[in-house]
Structure formats: C-alpha cells, structure tokens
C-alpha positions in Angstrom: -20.6 88.5 -54.0 -22.1 88.7 -57.5 -25.4 89.8 -55.9 -26.8 89.3 -52.4 -29.3 86.8 -53.8 -26.6 84.5 -55.1 -23.4 84.7 -53.1 -22.7 86.5 -49.9 -19.1 87.4 -50.2 -18.6 91.2 -50.4 -17.3 91.2 -54.0 -19.3 92.3 -57.0 -17.5 91.8 -60.3 -16.4 88.5 -61.9 -12.7 89.0 -62.3 -11.9 90.1 -65.8 -8.1 89.4 -65.8 -5.6 91.8 -67.3 -5.1 92.9 -70.8 -2.3 95.4 -71.2 -4.0 96.8 -74.3 -7.2 97.4 -72.3 -5.5 99.0 -69.2 -2.0 99.8 -68.7 -23.9 93.4 -25.8 -24.7 90.9 -28.4 -28.1 89.5 -27.3 -30.9 91.5 -25.7 -31.4 88.6 -23.2 -29.8 85.2 -23.3 -32.3 82.3 -23.5 -33.6 81.7 -20.1 -32.3 78.5 -18.5 -34.7 76.1 -16.9 -34.8 75.9 -13.0 -31.8 74.1 -11.7 -33.9 71.1 -10.5 -35.3 70.5 -13.9 -33.9 67.9 -16.4 -33.9 68.1 -20.2 -36.7 66.4 -21.9 -36.0 63.0 -23.4 -34.5 63.2 -26.9 -36.9 62.7 -29.8 -36.1 60.1 -32.5 -33.2 61.3 -34.7 -35.3 61.3 -37.9 -34.6 64.7 -39.2 -31.9 66.2 -41.5 -28.4 66.3 -40.0 -27.7 69.9 -39.0 -25.0 71.8 -37.3 -25.8 73.8 -34.1 -24.0 76.2 -31.8 -24.8 75.8 -28.1 -23.6 78.8 -25.9 -22.9 78.6 -22.2 -20.7 80.0 -19.5 -17.1 79.8 -20.5 -14.8 77.4 -18.6 -14.0 73.7 -18.4 -16.5 72.8 -15.7 -19.5 74.7 -17.1 -18.9 73.5 -20.7 -18.3 69.9 -19.4 -21.8 69.8 -17.8 -23.5 71.1 -20.9 -21.6 68.6 -23.1 -23.1 65.7 -21.1 -26.5 67.2 -21.5 -26.0 67.6 -25.3 -25.2 63.8 -25.6 -28.4 63.0 -23.7 -30.4 65.3 -26.0 -29.2 63.4 -29.1 -26.3 65.7 -30.1 -22.7 64.9 -31.0 -20.1 67.5 -29.9 -17.8 68.5 -32.8 -15.7 71.0 -30.8 -16.0 72.9 -27.6 -14.4 76.4 -27.4 -14.2 76.4 -23.6 -12.6 79.9 -23.5 -15.7 81.5 -24.9 -18.4 78.9 -24.0 -19.3 78.0 -27.5 -20.0 74.3 -28.4 -20.5 73.1 -32.0 -22.8 70.2 -32.2 -24.3 67.9 -35.0 -27.7 66.4 -34.6 -30.4 64.8 -36.7 -33.0 65.3 -34.0 -35.5 68.0 -35.1 -36.2 68.9 -31.5 -32.5 69.1 -30.5 -32.3 72.9 -30.2 -35.6 73.2 -28.3 -34.5 70.4 -25.9 -31.0 71.7 -25.2 -32.3 75.3 -24.5 -34.0 73.9 -21.4 -30.6 72.6 -20.1 -29.4 74.5 -17.0 -26.5 76.7 -18.0 -27.4 77.0 -21.7 -27.7 80.6 -22.6 -28.6 80.2 -26.3 -28.7 77.5 -28.9 -29.7 77.2 -32.5 -29.1 75.7 -35.9 -26.4 77.4 -38.0 -27.9 76.4 -41.3 -31.2 75.4 -42.9 -29.7 72.9 -45.3 -28.5 69.4 -44.2 -24.8 68.8 -43.8 -23.2 67.3 -46.9 -20.0 65.4 -47.6 -17.2 67.6 -48.8 -16.7 67.9 -52.6 -16.2 70.5 -55.3 -18.3 71.6 -58.1 -17.4 73.7 -61.1 -19.9 76.5 -61.2 -18.3 78.6 -64.0 -14.9 80.1 -64.5 -13.9 83.8 -64.3 -13.2 85.5 -67.6 -9.5 86.0 -67.8 -7.2 87.4 -70.4 -3.6 86.2 -70.0 -0.9 88.9 -70.1 1.9 87.8 -72.4 5.2 87.5 -70.6 6.9 89.8 -73.0 4.4 92.6 -72.3 4.6 91.9 -68.5 8.4 92.1 -68.7 8.3 95.4 -70.6 5.7 96.8 -68.1 7.9 95.7 -65.2 11.0 97.4 -66.6 9.1 100.6 -67.1 7.6 100.5 -63.6 10.9 99.6 -62.0 12.5 102.6 -63.5 10.0 104.7 -61.5 10.4 102.6 -58.3 7.1 100.8 -58.7 5.8 97.2 -59.1 5.1 96.1 -62.7 1.3 96.4 -62.5 1.3 99.2 -59.9 0.4 101.9 -62.5 -2.9 100.2 -62.8 -3.6 100.4 -59.0 -5.3 103.7 -58.7 -6.5 102.6 -55.2 -3.0 102.8 -53.7 -2.6 106.4 -54.8 -6.1 107.2 -53.5 -5.1 106.3 -49.9 -1.4 107.3 -50.3 -0.2 103.7 -49.7 2.5 104.2 -52.4 4.0 107.0 -50.4 3.5 105.2 -47.1 5.6 102.3 -48.3 8.6 104.6 -48.7 8.3 105.6 -45.0 7.3 102.3 -43.4 6.0 99.3 -45.4 4.8 97.5 -42.2 6.4 95.2 -39.7 7.0 91.5 -40.1 5.8 91.2 -36.5 2.2 92.2 -37.5 -0.1 89.6 -39.1 -3.4 90.1 -40.8 -5.6 87.0 -40.9 -7.8 86.7 -44.1 -11.0 84.9 -42.9 -12.2 83.9 -46.3 -12.2 81.2 -49.1 -8.5 80.4 -48.5 -5.3 81.9 -49.9 -2.9 80.7 -52.6 0.3 81.1 -50.6 2.3 80.0 -53.6 1.5 83.2 -55.6 4.7 85.1 -56.3 3.3 88.3 -54.8 2.1 86.5 -51.5 4.6 83.7 -50.6 7.2 86.0 -49.1 4.7 87.4 -46.6 2.7 84.3 -45.8 2.6 82.9 -42.3 1.8 79.2 -42.4 2.0 78.8 -38.7 -0.9 81.2 -38.3 -3.1 79.6 -41.0 -5.7 76.8 -41.0 -8.8 75.3 -42.6 -11.6 76.0 -40.2 -14.4 74.6 -42.3 -16.8 72.6 -40.0 -15.5 74.3 -36.9 -12.3 72.3 -36.2 -9.0 73.9 -37.2 -6.9 71.8 -39.6 -3.3 73.1 -39.8 -1.9 70.5 -42.2 0.3 72.0 -44.9 -1.8 73.6 -47.6 -5.1 73.1 -45.8 -5.7 76.9 -46.0 -5.6 77.0 -49.8 -8.7 77.4 -52.0 -10.8 74.3 -52.6 -11.2 75.2 -56.3 -8.8 77.9 -57.4 -11.0 78.7 -60.5 -13.9 79.7 -58.3 -12.6 80.3 -54.8 -10.4 83.2 -55.7 -12.0 85.7 -53.3 -9.5 85.2 -50.4 -6.5 85.4 -52.6 -7.6 88.7 -54.1 -8.2 90.1 -50.6 -4.8 89.0 -49.4 -3.0 90.7 -52.2 -4.7 94.1 -51.5 -3.5 93.8 -47.9 0.1 92.7 -48.3 1.3 91.8 -51.8 5.1 92.1 -51.5 7.1 94.8 -53.3 9.3 92.3 -55.0 9.1 93.2 -58.7 6.4 90.6 -59.5 3.0 92.1 -60.2 1.1 94.3 -57.8 1.8 95.9 -54.4 -0.3 95.7 -51.2 -1.3 98.5 -48.8 1.1 97.1 -46.2 3.7 95.1 -48.2 5.9 94.5 -45.2 3.4 92.7 -42.9 2.5 89.1 -42.7 -0.7 87.5 -43.9 -2.4 84.3 -42.8 -5.3 82.4 -44.3 -8.2 81.0 -42.2 -10.4 79.2 -44.7 -14.1 79.1 -43.7 -15.9 78.5 -47.0 -17.8 75.3 -47.6 -16.2 73.3 -50.5 -19.3 72.9 -52.6 -21.4 76.0 -51.9 -18.7 78.6 -50.8 -21.0 79.4 -47.9 -19.6 80.7 -44.6 -21.3 79.1 -41.6 -21.1 80.3 -38.0 -19.2 77.3 -36.6 -16.4 77.9 -39.2 -16.2 81.6 -38.5 -16.1 81.0 -34.7 -13.2 78.6 -35.2 -11.4 81.3 -37.3 -11.7 84.1 -34.7 -10.6 81.8 -31.9 -7.7 80.5 -33.9 -6.6 84.0 -34.9 -6.8 85.1 -31.2 -4.8 82.1 -30.0 -2.1 82.5 -32.6 -1.2 86.1 -32.1 -3.0 87.7 -35.1 -3.2 91.5 -34.9 -5.8 92.2 -37.5 -8.6 90.1 -39.0 -10.2 90.9 -42.4 -13.9 89.8 -42.9 -15.2 90.4 -46.4 -18.4 88.3 -46.0 -21.5 87.9 -43.9 -22.2 84.7 -41.9 -24.6 82.5 -43.9 -27.4 81.6 -44.3 -28.9 84.9 -43.0 -28.0 88.3 -44.4 -29.4 89.6 -41.2 -29.6 87.6 -38.0 -32.6 88.6 -35.9 -32.4 88.5 -32.1 -36.1 87.5 -31.7 -35.4 84.2 -33.6 -33.8 81.6 -31.4 -31.5 80.1 -34.1 -30.3 83.5 -35.4 -29.9 84.8 -31.9 -27.6 81.9 -31.1 -25.5 82.7 -34.2 -25.1 86.3 -33.1 -24.1 85.1 -29.6 -21.6 82.5 -30.8 -19.8 84.7 -33.5 -20.0 87.7 -31.2 -18.3 85.8 -28.4 -15.5 84.7 -30.8 -15.0 88.2 -32.3 -14.9 89.7 -28.8 -12.4 87.1 -27.7 -10.1 88.1 -30.6 -10.4 91.7 -29.7 -9.5 91.0 -26.0 -6.5 89.1 -27.2 -5.3 92.1 -29.2 -6.8 91.8 -32.7 -8.8 94.6 -34.5 -11.6 93.1 -36.6 -12.3 94.8 -39.9 -15.4 93.9 -41.9 -17.1 94.9 -45.2 -20.4 96.7 -45.0 -22.1 94.8 -47.9 -23.1 95.4 -51.5 -26.8 95.9 -51.5 -26.9 99.8 -51.5 -28.8 99.5 -48.2 -29.1 102.2 -45.5 -28.1 100.2 -42.4 -29.5 103.0 -40.2 -33.0 102.7 -41.7 -35.9 101.8 -39.5 -36.6 98.7 -41.7 -35.0 96.9 -44.6 -36.3 94.2 -47.0 -34.2 91.0 -47.1 -35.3 88.7 -49.9 -32.1 86.6 -50.0 -32.3 84.6 -46.8 -31.9 81.8 -46.0 -29.5 81.4 -48.9 -28.7 77.7 -48.4 -32.3 76.6 -49.1 -35.3 78.7 -50.2 -35.2 82.4 -49.5 -38.3 84.2 -48.3 -38.9 87.9 -48.3 -39.0 89.5 -44.8 -38.9 92.9 -43.3 -36.1 93.4 -40.7 -34.9 96.2 -38.4 -31.2 96.7 -38.5 -31.4 97.7 -34.8 -32.4 94.1 -33.8 -31.4 92.2 -36.9 -27.6 92.3 -37.5 -25.3 91.7 -40.4 -22.7 89.4 -38.7 -19.8 90.1 -38.2 -20.2 93.6 -39.7 -22.5 95.0 -37.0 -20.9 93.3 -34.0 -19.7 95.7 -31.3 -16.1 96.8 -31.8 -15.9 95.8 -35.5 -14.6 98.4 -38.0 -17.4 98.6 -40.6 -16.1 99.6 -44.1 -18.0 101.2 -47.0 -16.6 101.3 -50.5 -15.6 104.3 -52.6 -14.5 104.9 -56.2 -11.7 106.8 -57.8 -13.8 110.0 -57.8 -14.1 109.8 -54.0 -17.8 109.0 -54.2 -19.6 106.1 -52.5 -19.5 103.1 -54.8 -23.0 102.6 -56.2 -23.5 99.2 -54.6 -22.0 99.9 -51.1 -24.2 99.8 -48.0 -24.1 103.0 -46.0 -25.7 104.5 -42.8 -25.1 107.2 -40.3 -23.6 105.7 -37.2 -23.1 102.4 -39.0 -20.1 103.1 -41.2 -16.8 103.7 -39.4 -14.6 104.4 -42.4 -14.4 104.0 -46.2 -11.8 102.8 -48.7 -11.4 102.1 -52.4 -13.7 99.2 -53.4 -14.0 100.0 -57.1 -16.9 101.2 -59.2 -17.3 100.7 -62.9 -19.0 104.1 -63.3 -16.0 105.9 -61.7 -13.2 105.4 -64.2 -9.6 106.5 -63.5 -7.2 108.2 -66.0 -4.8 106.2 -68.1 -3.0 103.9 -67.7 -5.4 102.3 -65.4 -8.7 102.9 -67.2 -10.5 100.4 -65.0 -12.5 101.5 -62.0 -12.2 98.2 -60.1 -9.5 96.9 -57.8 -6.5 95.0 -59.2 -5.1 92.2 -57.0 -3.8 88.7 -56.9 -5.6 85.6 -58.1 -4.8 81.9 -57.5 -2.3 80.3 -59.9 0.0 83.4 -60.1 -2.5 85.6 -61.9 -3.9 89.1 -61.3 -7.4 90.4 -61.9 -9.9 93.1 -61.2 -12.8 92.9 -58.7 -15.2 95.3 -57.1 -17.1 95.3 -53.8 -16.9 96.2 -50.2 -14.8 93.0 -50.1 -12.1 95.0 -51.8 -12.6 98.1 -49.5 -12.2 96.1 -46.3 -8.7 94.8 -47.0 -7.5 98.4 -47.7 -8.6 99.3 -44.2 -7.1 96.1 -42.8 -3.8 97.0 -44.4 -3.9 100.5 -43.0 -4.7 99.1 -39.5 -1.6 96.8 -39.9 0.5 99.9 -40.7 -0.9 101.6 -37.6 -0.1 98.6 -35.5 3.4 98.5 -37.0 4.0 102.2 -36.1 2.3 101.8 -32.7 3.0 98.2 -31.6 1.7 98.8 -28.0 -1.7 100.2 -29.1 -4.9 98.3 -28.3 -7.5 97.5 -31.0 -9.6 100.3 -29.6 -6.7 102.8 -30.0 -6.0 101.5 -33.6 -9.7 102.1 -34.5 -9.5 105.6 -33.0 -6.5 106.4 -35.1 -8.1 105.0 -38.3 -11.0 107.4 -37.8 -8.9 110.4 -36.7 -6.6 110.1 -39.7 -9.3 109.5 -42.3 -9.9 112.1 -45.0 -13.6 112.8 -45.4 -14.7 114.2 -48.8 -18.1 115.1 -47.4 -21.5 114.6 -48.9 -21.8 115.2 -52.6 -24.1 118.0 -53.6 -27.6 116.8 -54.1 -27.0 113.3 -52.8 -30.0 112.6 -50.6 -28.7 109.3 -49.2 -25.7 111.1 -47.7 -26.5 112.6 -44.3 -24.4 113.9 -41.5 -21.6 116.4 -41.5 -18.3 117.0 -43.3 -16.6 115.1 -40.5 -18.9 112.1 -40.0 -21.6 111.1 -42.5 -23.5 108.1 -43.8 -21.4 107.4 -46.9 -17.9 107.5 -45.5 -18.2 107.4 -41.7 -15.2 109.3 -40.5 -13.7 109.3 -44.0 -11.5 107.4 -46.4 -8.5 105.9 -44.7 -5.0 107.5 -45.1 -2.0 105.1 -45.2 0.6 107.9 -45.2 -0.8 109.4 -42.0 -0.8 105.9 -40.4 3.0 105.7 -40.7 3.9 109.4 -40.1 1.6 110.5 -37.3 
C-alpha cells in the first residue's frame, strides 16, 4: 500500500518502471447462542444500507441448513454457504440483522464485513503509475549480455535473487510443476510473457463477493493500470526463466490467481478472502501468498462482535487450507509497528468510510490473516540485510524475513535501485517496495521446499523455512531490534535461503 491510511496492500512505492540508463484458537469465546427453545426476534424493517455479513456456525450440511433458514427469517439473503467450515456469507439491509442472527441457536459469531454499503461493480481511474518504457533495442542488447552469463535479460537488476541465493537454487532445482502457489490479491495478468508458461488457469478464480467465478480471464486485474499488485507479486514467485525479462524465486512451479479486490476501491473484504482460501484448499494449492490485510480494519478486535466474526470466518478458511495441505504466507505490514507492543495506535480504520483513531492491543486485536495461527509472517529487508524502514516487526510475531526493498539501502551497479523488480500487467516490468514484495520471496522458497520435500506438511515446511534461514542479527545500536542472534524482532528466525531449500 502507498500508506496504511490510503490502501492496505503491503506495497509501498508507486512502480517507477524501468529505464536502462537509470539502472542496468481464533476467538476467545464464540458468541453465546440463545437457549435451544428460544426463537430469533422478528426482523426489523429493511431500511438500512445493504451490507455484507459473515455468519459462522458448526460445519456440516445439517447445521448450516438450519442456520440458513433462520437467516432468511431474520431478513438476510444467503450469497454462499461454505458448509465445510461453517461460514455463510449474507447480504442484508436490516440494521438489526447481525444482532438478530446472533440469537439463533447454533450461530457462533456473526458480523458485518464492511462499514460501507455494497456497490455495483465498476472501475475508476485513480491515477496511473509512472512508467518509463524500455526501448526494444536496449532490452535486446541487455538480454544478449545476460544470456551469455546464463541469466534472464533483467536479472542483473534483481539484487533480491542473489540476496537469498535464488539464482544458485535455480541451477539445482527450479521447482516442480506439481507445486502451485496461489496469489490471493488483485488478480494476475496471465498473458505476461514471464508468467503465462507457469500459470494454472484451473486453479484460478475471481472470488470478489464471496462466490468463485472460474470463467476464462475472470482472475485478471479489473484495471491493469491500477490493479498491478497481484501481477508484481506473481512474478517474484515464479517468473519463468525463458529469456524474457525477470526470473522468479521458484521459476519452475505453477502460480494461480485468486482475485479478491473490489473493482472500484481495491479493498479486500472477508467474504472474498474466505472464498479464496476455500477455493485454494479444494483445488490442491500447496502455498498461498497473502500480501494484504482484510479490510476495513487494520486490526480486528475480538471484543467487537463484527470484527470477531471476521477473525472467526477468515481464520476458519485459512485453517481449512492448512488442513488440506497449504502453507499460508503473509506480509507483516508497512507501518513500522512493533506487533509485540502492549498497545498500538490505529488511525486508518475503518478504511471504507471514515477512519477513527483507536488504541488497540495486538494480543486481542489481530492483523488478519497475518496474525492467524499457523500463518508464516514475513518482515521486509533491504540489500544491506537491515530491516526495511517501513516494515512491521516484533519479537515472537515475525517468523522470517525476505527482500522487500528499501530506497535507503541501495545496491551496487548495475541495479542501483533498492526496490524489487518484477512483472506488471501488459508485459511490463517495474520496481515496488513493501512487505508485499517480501512475502512472495518466502512463498517462492516455500514452493521450492515443497518441491524438494513433496510429502512434507505445512508445519514441516514452516519448520524448514525457519531452520534454514540466515539471521544477520540485530544491528548495533538499533533499539527496536530485540532478541538473540538466532531469533529477533526484526528478522524472526532470519532471511530465507533458497539454496538451502533445494540442497538440504
């Protein structure tokens, strides 16, 4: 995101393009159900804004079926029911819908997923990234020079691959075509020359609104000029080594796109993210990358009924993906916050209406999905192996770190740009920075580990990520870095190592 007050995706910089001359237990207690002999109150008149809700109950056809009937009586319209995890997505214009349905026997939590009314889908041009086109003649010359050294044309500009030894790992094992990483994001341009060879359409969908649309191309960005985030993330994970641009961390694995961003606002609501995790789980995905937080709350607090329902619903879906064999990797965030602090100030939520300043405790107010149990939480580092200035951190909160870019940490020539170079819609390439860029590096290494150890569980893959990570330790005089050489608040267990992933 540009800043947590504006957009919540975990990317910082507006893409600058390439100029060769410039650079060659989820809830403390579920909501108590009413006694079995009580009936839900009569629905109030539907005279409020049309909102989306998640209603969480016991998984299974019978239990969900009973609650669906009660939802209809309470003035709600079921959009989709994920019976396998007991999450029901509902639309209602009744201001009392959530309060009413919480009294239904069997309902464990329920709440609105947004504070802004539902809108018809449409796109809006909110500004274009600053790009500098690379002349074909220069690209060809760069490609010929790189090819002579066994590299991709723009790989000399990818300091991040060298930082985690991904360039060396590719020569040992580039990853298996049997492993798929799902990019839960703004969509992916699968026509990009660096992505199309590794794209898995059968594992891709548009999940916006909570119902998976698998029609051809549904997973692509709404507006390529603005919704470039997912395409950039995908390239870092698995851009092919095919002589056309950049290389990914795991250039031999598959990538899929699960689009969850609203077309007008680019917000990621809970019902869409739940759909994405469930779809990934049911379609055999081995890794999910999550470079975002679930809108509209930067932190969802368990003592708020609506926010608790979001934690519950997304937590069930993420846990379901883990049980089905997927390891979930998530960005830590770009607010330079200590996620292990006693309290934090959130002045950006809700970000779909009018934010209000509030004091939250990270122990009870969670960044979702980043702080969900079992998720690999990733901090960002720069070329000098220091924490990126914007990256969130926290002892016991960060699992591992990876290159995310930092304009103040500048690499040597020919790169000379401290941010992360990757793919953009329309066959382009550009630089971005953020924990959004760090997370896909870890997802790529996780995919390499899964390729080398195909029978390993998500828990075992996470253990290997930590065991093989290289920890630079706390910089001298850096007061925000606490812990030991082996585990600390800036890097967790360390910066991931792609070469170890394929050799050990």
